[in-house]
N, C-alpha and C positions, 0 to 999 in steps of 0.2 A: 195195455192202452184202455182207456175208458170206453166201453161199448157205444154210449151215447155220442161221444166225440167222433168214433169211427163212423157211425151213421150220418153225422152232420158232414164229415169229411166226404163220404161217398156221394151224398147229395150235391155238395159244392163241386166236387170233381166232375161229376156227370154234367153239371151246369156249364163248367168251364169247357169241357170237351165240346159241348153243343155250340157255345159261343165262339170257340176258337178251332174250327174244324181243320184249318191248315196246320196247326201245330201238331194235332193228332195224326193227320195224314203224313206229315214230315217224318215224325218218329216211327210211325208204322212202316213207312216206305224205306226207311234207312236203318231199321232195327239191327240188321246184320252187321252194320258198321260200328254199332256200339259195343266194343269189345275192348279188352286191356290194351292200353297203349294209345287208343284213339283220344284225340283232343276235341273237346266241345268248347266253342266260344259263345259267350253271352254278351249282347250288347242292348243297352237301354238308351232310348233317346226320348227326352221329355218333350212336351208340347212347345217349350221354349227353344228346343234345338240342342240343348246340352246333352252330350253323349259320354257314357262310361261303359267300359268293356272289361271282361275278364275271361278266364278259360280254366279248364280243368282237364287233366289227363286221367282217363278212366283207369282205375286199379282193379286187380282181381276181386278185391272186396266190393267194389262198386257194381260188378257184374250181377251179384245176387240181388241187389236193390233194383237194378235195371230191369231184371227178369220179373220181379214183383210188379214194377210199373207196367211192364208189357202185358202182364196177365190182367192187370185192371183195365187196360185198354181194349182187351178182346172181348 
C-alpha cells in the first residue's frame, strides 16, 4: 500500500474516532464478541427516513482483520 495513502488514512481514521466516540467505545466494549460465527448487522437511515440494512457473519479469515482494527483503536 502507498505509504502516503496510509498516512492519510491514519489521519482520517483518528478524526473519525474523535468525531464518533460511541462507535469506538461500542467496539472496544464488545471486542470479545467479535469472533467466528458472530453476526454483525449494519443499518443506514437517511435524513429522509429511508432505511437499508445488511449483516455479515464473521469468518476465521475476518478475525485477522478485526485484530488489526482492534490494534489501530488502542
